[in-house]
One Martini backbone bead per residue (centre of mass of N, CA, C, O) as a GRO file, in nm:
protein
  147
    1MET     BB    1   7.708  12.757  16.498
    2ILE     BB    2   7.428  12.815  16.680
    3GLU     BB    3   7.204  13.072  16.708
    4TYR     BB    4   7.034  13.203  16.963
    5ARG     BB    5   6.745  13.409  16.999
    6THR     BB    6   6.643  13.311  17.281
    7ASN     BB    7   6.607  13.239  17.616
    8GLU     BB    8   6.428  12.990  17.579
    9GLN     BB    9   6.626  12.823  17.405
   10ILE     BB   10   6.856  12.815  17.606
   11ASN     BB   11   6.701  12.681  17.841
   12LYS     BB   12   6.619  12.427  17.687
   13ALA     BB   13   6.913  12.332  17.621
   14ALA     BB   14   7.006  12.311  17.920
   15LYS     BB   15   6.794  12.101  18.011
   16ILE     BB   16   6.873  11.878  17.809
   17ALA     BB   17   7.181  11.856  17.890
   18SER     BB   18   7.097  11.743  18.189
   19GLN     BB   19   6.987  11.443  18.052
   20ILE     BB   20   7.205  11.250  18.073
   21GLY     BB   21   7.100  10.901  18.035
   22VAL     BB   22   6.841  10.901  17.888
   23SER     BB   23   6.569  10.711  17.797
   24ARG     BB   24   6.442  10.625  17.471
   25TYR     BB   25   6.174  10.558  17.222
   26SER     BB   26   6.116  10.334  16.946
   27VAL     BB   27   5.908  10.226  16.660
   28SER     BB   28   5.885   9.942  16.442
   29PHE     BB   29   5.785   9.773  16.121
   30TYR     BB   30   5.830   9.467  16.018
   31ASP     BB   31   5.740   9.150  16.084
   32ARG     BB   32   5.745   9.319  16.348
   33LEU     BB   33   5.759   9.466  16.652
   34VAL     BB   34   6.014   9.722  16.724
   35PHE     BB   35   6.203   9.816  16.995
   36THR     BB   36   6.396  10.109  17.070
   37GLU     BB   37   6.676  10.208  17.254
   38HIS     BB   38   6.773  10.532  17.363
   39VAL     BB   39   7.075  10.708  17.458
   40PHE     BB   40   7.175  10.990  17.610
   41ARG     BB   41   7.521  11.079  17.581
   42THR     BB   42   7.596  11.355  17.416
   43VAL     BB   43   7.757  11.693  17.404
   44ARG     BB   44   7.809  11.916  17.117
   45LYS     BB   45   7.755  12.207  17.175
   46SER     BB   46   7.427  12.207  17.006
   47THR     BB   47   7.465  11.888  17.012
   48GLY     BB   48   7.308  11.574  17.021
   49TYR     BB   49   7.338  11.218  17.131
   50PHE     BB   50   7.217  10.911  17.030
   51ILE     BB   51   7.220  10.564  17.143
   52ILE     BB   52   7.193  10.249  17.074
   53LYS     BB   53   7.058   9.990  17.280
   54ASP     BB   54   7.233   9.686  17.231
   55GLN     BB   55   7.419   9.398  17.177
   56PHE     BB   56   7.659   9.589  17.031
   57THR     BB   57   7.678   9.835  17.274
   58TRP     BB   58   7.563   9.655  17.520
   59GLY     BB   59   7.731   9.501  17.814
   60LYS     BB   60   7.950   9.290  17.925
   61LEU     BB   61   8.290   9.355  18.030
   62SER     BB   62   8.330   9.110  18.242
   63LYS     BB   63   8.361   8.787  18.371
   64LYS     BB   64   8.392   8.839  18.696
   65HIS     BB   65   8.214   9.086  18.685
   66PHE     BB   66   7.911   9.303  18.740
   67ASP     BB   67   7.961   9.469  18.462
   68TYR     BB   68   7.813   9.735  18.276
   69GLY     BB   69   7.834   9.862  17.924
   70TRP     BB   70   8.012  10.002  17.683
   71ILE     BB   71   8.177   9.818  17.459
   72ASN     BB   72   8.208  10.035  17.229
   73LYS     BB   73   8.359  10.342  17.183
   74ASN     BB   74   8.322  10.309  16.861
   75ILE     BB   75   8.050  10.421  16.733
   76THR     BB   76   7.847  10.393  16.488
   77PRO     BB   77   7.644  10.588  16.283
   78ILE     BB   78   7.399  10.392  16.290
   79ASP     BB   79   7.384  10.417  16.628
   80ARG     BB   80   7.359  10.734  16.569
   81THR     BB   81   7.181  11.032  16.686
   82ARG     BB   82   7.112  11.351  16.571
   83PHE     BB   83   7.053  11.672  16.749
   84GLU     BB   84   6.901  11.963  16.838
   85LEU     BB   85   6.852  12.110  17.144
   86HIS     BB   86   6.622  12.337  17.066
   87ASN     BB   87   6.412  12.094  16.961
   88GLY     BB   88   6.444  11.857  17.128
   89LEU     BB   89   6.353  11.542  17.195
   90PRO     BB   90   6.293  11.282  16.952
   91PHE     BB   91   6.178  11.081  17.150
   92HIS     BB   92   6.016  10.859  17.370
   93LYS     BB   93   5.959  10.784  17.700
   94THR     BB   94   5.773  10.551  17.606
   95LYS     BB   95   5.645  10.273  17.452
   96LEU     BB   96   5.348  10.372  17.438
   97SER     BB   97   5.400  10.646  17.293
   98ALA     BB   98   5.533  10.521  17.044
   99LEU     BB   99   5.286  10.351  16.963
  100ASN     BB  100   5.081  10.579  16.935
  101ASN     BB  101   5.228  10.717  16.701
  102LEU     BB  102   5.205  10.472  16.503
  103ILE     BB  103   4.898  10.459  16.506
  104ALA     BB  104   4.850  10.740  16.386
  105LYS     BB  105   5.001  10.690  16.120
  106LEU     BB  106   4.828  10.449  16.025
  107LYS     BB  107   4.560  10.599  16.013
  108THR     BB  108   4.641  10.808  15.802
  109SER     BB  109   4.725  10.598  15.580
  110ILE     BB  110   4.444  10.465  15.564
  111LYS     BB  111   4.296  10.720  15.465
  112GLN     BB  112   4.484  10.762  15.209
  113TYR     BB  113   4.508  10.436  15.087
  114GLY     BB  114   4.391  10.217  15.258
  115PRO     BB  115   4.364   9.901  15.418
  116ASP     BB  116   4.499   9.723  15.157
  117PHE     BB  117   4.771   9.832  15.163
  118VAL     BB  118   5.089   9.734  15.001
  119ASP     BB  119   5.419   9.667  15.050
  120TYR     BB  120   5.726   9.638  14.855
  121PHE     BB  121   6.034   9.447  14.931
  122GLY     BB  122   6.112   9.333  14.670
  123ASP     BB  123   5.976   9.007  14.706
  124GLU     BB  124   5.847   9.106  14.958
  125LYS     BB  125   5.554   9.110  15.147
  126GLU     BB  126   5.368   9.313  15.329
  127PRO     BB  127   5.152   9.390  15.538
  128SER     BB  128   4.878   9.537  15.591
  129LEU     BB  129   4.763   9.811  15.748
  130GLU     BB  130   4.541   9.661  15.911
  131THR     BB  131   4.731   9.451  16.037
  132LYS     BB  132   4.921   9.646  16.178
  133LEU     BB  133   4.706   9.786  16.351
  134LYS     BB  134   4.617   9.531  16.511
  135LYS     BB  135   4.884   9.473  16.641
  136CYS     BB  136   4.915   9.749  16.782
  137LEU     BB  137   4.648   9.730  16.957
  138THR     BB  138   4.722   9.480  17.117
  139LEU     BB  139   4.985   9.592  17.242
  140GLN     BB  140   4.851   9.838  17.378
  141LYS     BB  141   4.679   9.671  17.567
  142ARG     BB  142   4.912   9.528  17.717
  143LEU     BB  143   5.065   9.788  17.816
  144ARG     BB  144   4.824   9.901  17.982
  145ASN     BB  145   4.783   9.641  18.168
  146LYS     BB  146   5.073   9.648  18.312
  147LYS     BB  147   5.012   9.882  18.525
   0.00000   0.00000   0.00000
């Protein structure tokens, strides 16, 4: 068990533990932009767990009633994210803030490697950093205009 050093860390952990059920977002770039919704599900001692909410973990429970919930009670470790409570919640509150974080990371990697840098995964070639940034900026504009 982690020992908390200050009252501030204890209060922060208690405040975060009271937010069970909160949804947070992350974004990643594969062949397109993919948003992932994470739900803060459980707290055990000083550790919190987020579960990815997708078609394999969340859905319709019965055929006759309109009830939705967690389909599988034994969720795999791939779909579970662990974090320490006193460090704060690891994901972003909105899709736009997650996208802004990805844009900032892309801009720093463009400064470091150049706009034409391309990653290779196996035989497939990923789009250049500049192409990824352009796609992110267009989606950012759409999300801002949605409000």
